[in-house]
N, C-alpha and C positions, 0 to 999 in steps of 0.2 A: 663534589658534586661537579667543581668546573664547568663546564656548559652546560649543565641541564639545572632545570628551574621546575617549582611545581607551582598551579595558577588556580585560583577559584575569586569569583564573582559574588559577593552578598545581592540575595534578589529583594533583598528587604532590608531597612536598617533597622539595627536593635542601637544598643546604648552606646553612644559616641564618646559618653564621659569618663564611663567608669568601665575597664575591663583589663586583664592580667595575660600575659605574656610567659610558658614558662619553657625553654628550650633546652637540649642537652647537643653540646657542638664541640666537636672537633676538628683545629684548624688543620687545614695540607700545606698553608702559603702564607707566611706574614710577609707586612712589608707595602701591602697596597690596597685598595681600596676595594673592599667587598661588601653587597648586601644581603644579610642574613635572612631577615624577615620583615615585608616590606607592606605598605597601604598606599595604592596611588601609582603615579607615572613622573619619570621624569622631569621635575621644577615642580611639580605639585606633591610632595611624597612625605612619609615620616616609617619610622621602624627602627629596627638595631641595622648600624654599619660598624665593620672594623675602619676605622678612619687612618687616613695619613694624614703628615704635616704634624702640627700639633695633637697631641693627644694620640701619636701612629701606635697602630696593635691596640689599643683601647677598643670595646666595644661601647659603642655610644646610642645611645636613644633619641631620636632623633625626632622631629615635624618641620618642613621649610614648604611655606606656604609664600613667597617674594621675598620672605627674610625667613631665616630660623627662631621661630617663633618657639617650638621646646628641644633642648639641646644638653643632655643630662649625659657627661664623661667622666666617668671614672679616672682616679688618676694610675690605679690599677692597670696595667700591659700585659697581654693576654697573648703570648708567644711561645709556648711549649706545643710543640706540632705533636707530642707522645701522647697530652692527655686529655683526658675529657672535663668540660668547662659547663657547670649547670647555673645556668642564666635565669632569674626572675625579672619581670617588670611588672608590678602593680600599679593603675592608673585612677585616681580618683580625681577627678578636675574639678568637684563639687567640695573640697575642703577650703577651709577657710585660711586653712596655713600653705604658705607655699609647696614649702620642701614635700607638704603630705599630697600632693598632688601626683609624684611620681614617686615610688620608691623601687629600687634598684638591690636585689640580690645576686651574688657572684657565691657558689656553692655553700647557700645556706645563709651568707655572713649579708647583712645591709650594709654598702656600701654609705659610705660619711664622707668622703675624702674625694672631691672633685675638680679636673681640669677644667670642666665648665660647667655652668648647675643655669639654667635658663629656664623657668619652670614657666608650665602654661599657663594664663590667666584664668582666674577662677570659674568655672561653668562653659571654659572651652571645650568645641565640639573637634575631637579629632577625627583623623581620616578613617580611622578603622571603624569596622561595623556601621560604614555608608553604605546604604545602597547602592549598586553601580560601579562603586571605586574596587578596582582589582588587589586584590591580596596574592602577593607573589613571596616564596620559599625559596632561597639561595639566587633571588634574581632582583632587579627592580625593573618594568618595561619603562623602554624610550632609552634604558641605560648598558654599560656593559660592564660591570663592573660582580660578575658573578662571584657566589662564596665557594672558594676551594678548600671541600672539607667534608667531612662528614656530620648526620644531625639522625636526633634521637629521639621518641617520645615527644612530640611538639604540639603544645596544649595550646588554646587558646579560649578566655572564657568572657562572655558576654555578658554585661550588667553588677560582675564582682570584682572585688580586689584582693584578692589573697596572696597571703605571705607566702613564703617558700617552705616552710612548715607540712604545708599539706601537697609537695613534690617529692621531697625529699627527708631525709633524718641523718643523722649522724651515727656513725656505728661505736654500737658501747666499747668495744674490742679495741678496735684501730683507730679509731678517731678521726675516720675519713666521711665523708661527706657521700651517701649513697641513694638511689633512687628509689621512686616511691611509684610501683608499677602499675598501680590501681589507684590514685587518688580519690576521695571523696569529696568529690566537687560539685558544683551547678552549674553547668555550661552555657545555658541561655539561648537567646535564639541565633546568635551564627558562632556558636562556639563550637570546637573542634577538638580532638584528638589522632593525630598520624602518626606515621612511622613507631609505631609501637612495636610491633613484632618482626622486622625486616623494612623492604622497600612497598609495604602495600601504602596507597593514598586514601584507603578508603576509613570515613571518620571513625572510631570508635566510639564516638561519644553519646552515642545513639542518635543523633538528630541529622543524619545523613546528609550531613555537608562535606562531600569528597573533595577532592583535588585532581586535579590531572596533570600528567608531565607535559610543561610549556615545549619542552626543546630536550636534548638530549638523551642519556641512556640513563635510567637509575637504577642503580644497582643495589644486591643486599649484602652488607658485612655483616661476618661473623665479631667485628668489632664493636663495642658496645658499654658503656660507661659502667659494665660489671663486669668486663671483661676484656682487659684494653690487650691488644698484639701487636708485635712488635710491625714496625715499618722501616722506614730507612730515613737517617735521621737529618733533615736539613741541617741542621743547624749543628751538625757532626760532619760536611761534607768537603771537597775538597773543590774549588773552583777556582782556579787562577787565573784561566781566561775568562771567567764567566760561560762557560762551553758545558758546563753539566747540568743537563732538564732531568732533575726527578720532579716527578709528575703523577696524576691518576693515585692519588691518597697518597704519593709517595710510597708508592712500591711499582714505579716503572725507572729505570736507571737508564737514560739515552745521553748520546755523546760522548763526550770527554775529552782531556788534554790534548792536542795535537802537537808533539813534542816529546821533548828527553823525559818528561815529570810525568807519572801516574797522576788523574784525577780519582776521587774516591768518594762512598760512604760508608757510612756504618752506620749500626741499625738500632734503632730508640729501647732496645732493651736487650739486657746481656745474663749472663749466670755463670756460678761458678761450681754449681753441683745440678745436677739431671740429667735426663737427656729429652732432645728435643729433635724436631725435624722440619723443614722446609722445603720447599720448591720453587726453581726459576725457573721462564721459558723461554728461551733464543727466539728472536725477534728479525732479527738481522747481527750480523757478526764485525765485531772490529778485529784488527790485526792482535792487541793483546785484551783479553778481556778475562779477571781472574775475579774468582766467585771465594768465598770462606771464612774464617774467623782471623779476629785479633784481637790481642791480649789489650784489655780497658787498662791500663796501665802503661801500654807503649805511647811513641808518641805519633802513629800512624794518622790519626785522629787530629786536625785542626794543622798540620804541616805536609807539603808538598815532598813528595820522596818520586826517586827513580828507580825503586827495586821493585813495585808492588807487594803482593802479601807474601813474596819470599821473603824479603829483604827481614833478616835476623835481629833488627832491632823492634819489628812489629810484633811479634812472637805468632806471624802469621801463618793459617795452615787452608790453603788452597786448590783449584784445582783452575785450569784454563781452558776455555770454550773452543778455541780452534786448534788445539792440540793433542788436548784431555788428559796433559800433565797434571802431576802433581805437583804444587808450588810451596814450598818451605823450607825454613832450617838455611836459608841462604842457597837455594838451587833448587831445579824443578828436575823431575823425571819420568819416565813412564808408566802413568796408571790405568786409563780408558783411552776409547778412540774419543778423533777430535767429532766435535757438535756440528750438525745442519740446523737449519734455519726452523722453525716450531719444536724442536726439542727440548724435552723437559728436564731438570735437570735436581734430582733429588741429594738431600746433605742430611746428615745425620751426627748431630751432637751430642759425645755420651759422656759428660763430665764427671761422671761417680766413677769412670775407669778410665778417662782422659785420652779419648780417643774419637777421630773425625773420619766417617767414612762417606762417599761420592758415589752417584749412580747415575741410568739415563736411561727415560722412559719406561721406567718401571721395572727394570734391573740395575743389582749393584754388582760395581766390579769387583771382578776377582784379582786384579791388580797386576793383571799381565796382556791387559790391554782387551781383553773378552769381559765377558761378565756373567752372574750367578744370579740368578732368580730367589735363593734362597739367601736372604740376609744372615739368616746364622753362619752360614759358609763362607762368607764374603774376607776380602780381607782389609781391615781397615788402612786406610791413606795414611794416616799417623795412627801410633800409641803412645807418642811424649808430649802431649799437652801438661803444661803445668798444673798440679797439686792446687787447688783452692784457690788459683786466680780466674778471674772474670774474666769473660770472652764474651765478644759480639759478631751476630754477622758481618760481615763486610764483602765489598768490592773494588777493585783497583782495575783503572780503564786505562789504554792509551793507546791513541790510533793516529795513523798517519795517512796523509790526505785527505781523501772524502769522505774513507770507510768508519763510520763514528761506531756503530753499533749498539743496540737496544735489547734489552732483557724484562720481562716482566716478574714480578716474587706472587707467592704465595707463600703466605705466613700462616696461613690457613682459614683467611676468610673466600674461599672456592673461587675465586676468580684468578684470570690473569689478565689485567685490565677490564673491560667489561665483559669478557667470554668467561661463561662458567664452566668449571671442570666438568669434562667430558662425563666420568662415570664415578661417583667421587669413592675411593678406594677404602677398605677398612679404616678401623679408626678405632682402638681399644678403651682408650680416653674418654671417647668420647667429647675431646677438645677439638673445634677445629674440624674444616673440610678439606682436604685435598685428593691429587688426580690419582695418585697411589696407593696401597697398603704402607701403611706408618708401622715401621716394625714396634713387635712386639716390646713395652715398656717405654716406649719414648712417647711424646704429646706437642702438642702446639709452644711456641713462645710465647707465653702471652701470661697476664696476672694471674690467672688462674692456674697456667701451667706451672707458673714457676711457685705456685703452691700445694701442687699435687703430692 
C-alpha cells in the first residue's frame, strides 16, 4: 500500500464494546511503525499497528486516549515478507475476566504470550463503531506511518466477538491455515467486508458500508493468501551502503552500490524443477545491471561480491541490460541487443531441462543479437544449469556516478509498479497475468505454480 489508504466514517454508532477484526496481510517492509487498521486520529487512536522499539515487528492491538488504555502486543514477531498472515482480534469489554476482553489470533492460533498485555476496563467504549470517528485502512489520519504491504479479505464485525475458526481452517492434508472466503457471520450495523476479490473497496457484507481510496493508488494483485507469488526478498538483499531501494510491494529494484561491488537481491521463491516465466521493465539504466537466477546453495545471497551474476561461485545465469550480453560461468558474451527505457525483459526458466532463455518486448533472442518470435525456435542462453539444484530469481547492480537504474518486476501480478500490463498475453496455466505470451508449459513462480 505504501502511501495508499482507505477511509470510511460511520454515520451511526454501533456496538463500541463488542466487535471483531479479521484481515490477511502481507508485509513488504519491516522495522518501522506502520498503521494497519485504525479508528480515530493521531493522539486519539486505536487499532492494529506494527510497532518499533520494544516489541519491534509485532502487530499490536492498542488504543491511546491520553495514555495507552489498551496494549496487546504478542511476543511473536512478523518479519517474513514472503508470507501472508491472518490476524483476528475479538473484543468484548463486557467480560468480567480482563484477559477475555481482547482475544488475539494469529494464523488460527490464539496468542497467549505477550510483550505487553494492558486490557481495557470492563464495559469500556472503544473508538471503533463510534459515529463520526474515521476508520482507516493502511494509515492513520494525522500520522505518517503508512502500512507497506498487501491486504486481503478485511472483515469488521459490529456486535459479535468471533474466534478465528469463522474466517479460516486448517488444511487436513498440508496442515496450513487457509482462508474461508465466505464466512457465515452477522456483520451488524457498521460491519463490512472489503478487498475480497481484488482491489474493490465496495462492501461485500450487504451493508453498503463502502470505503473510498483516501490517497495513493490501490492496485490489484494476483498474490493472495491461497497463492503466494514471488517478490524480491528484502531479507536476502545486499545493502552495503544502504543505497538499494526495494519497494512497491518488493517488486521494484532501484539504486545500487556505487563502486566496485554489486548490490543485489534474490527472490522469495525458488525451485529445483518445473518451468517458470517472469518479466521486468526497464525504467532507467545503470551502467551494469544484471537479471537472471542464482543457486540457492551459493554465497551470492548475504555477501557483497565484485563479479555480479557471472561469478562462478554463485552459479548465476543471466543477462545485462546495457549491452544485452548473457552473463554466467565467469564471463559474458553477445546474446541480444542492449535495452532501452521502457523495454520489457522476458525470462523463461526450464528446470526440467536445465536451461534458461531471455527475450525482449515479446520476442525471444535467437542467440546472435537478433530475435525470434517463436520460443520453440529460440536458442537458450544457457543449457548447463545444475540438475536438481534450487535456483532463485536474482538481480545484481553496480553503478558509477549518479546513474543508478530502476526496474519493475512482474512475477504474475499483472502490473509494473502501479501500471497494469497493456494487453495481457496468453497463459495456458491460468496462473498469473503477464504482458507477453507465456511459453507453452511454463507458469508463474508462485505456490500454485510450484504445485502444478
